[in-house]
C-alpha angles and dihedrals in degrees: 000000000000126000094253093057091047091049093048090047090054091049089048091056090050094047094048098038089112091064110106111262115239093020098139098137120123129219103019120182132202138051094308094059112141124237124243094269093048092051093048094045091049094054118072091208088073100048093115091047091050090048089052093047090052092046090051091048092236098130095102091045093053091044088055125109094268127138095224135173109213123194096204120198116212124228087266089056091053089046088070087071112082110255095242091050091049091050090050091048093050089051094050105073096186095051092040091053091051092050093047095046088053085069094054125080119187110242133032114285115179122192091255089058093059112094125219114273128020124335125182116215132181117240127217091268093052096256119130122233130183122238114198126197121190109174105309094338115103128186136175111211103315096336123096121222103237097175118023130196109020097172120221132181089251102036143310136299125214112193113224132190099226143032110258 
């Protein structure tokens, strides 16, 4: 792991130190519901995503009122990117921001809202991506939704198995 990734990881821990330790539950309800960033930072499966969000300076955006639909790749999804390419991406704020905003759709789209077949949606950066539903299987571009509908105070997270 290069020095940049380690440094950003340390900053990430400092930025999110107010997130409740041990809060790994999904789909909370009630007034104390966590926002998208708090949920992601409290789940070790999203440590690479959180590092990227910090590096792109998108924390305040994703802590905003929203609502947002976030297609959140796990660490395993980021692992599909060669390590050198991922390091280069994390160091290039403009490109990183574009990649991350491709995973964010304005509005709250739950799995039950996605019709059968292909649906094109506009992402936060204005790009269009295709969401496909076949039975109960949902994908966005080439990534499969592996855990749908993690509810947040400012939207919903769908866990995906790849970076889109």
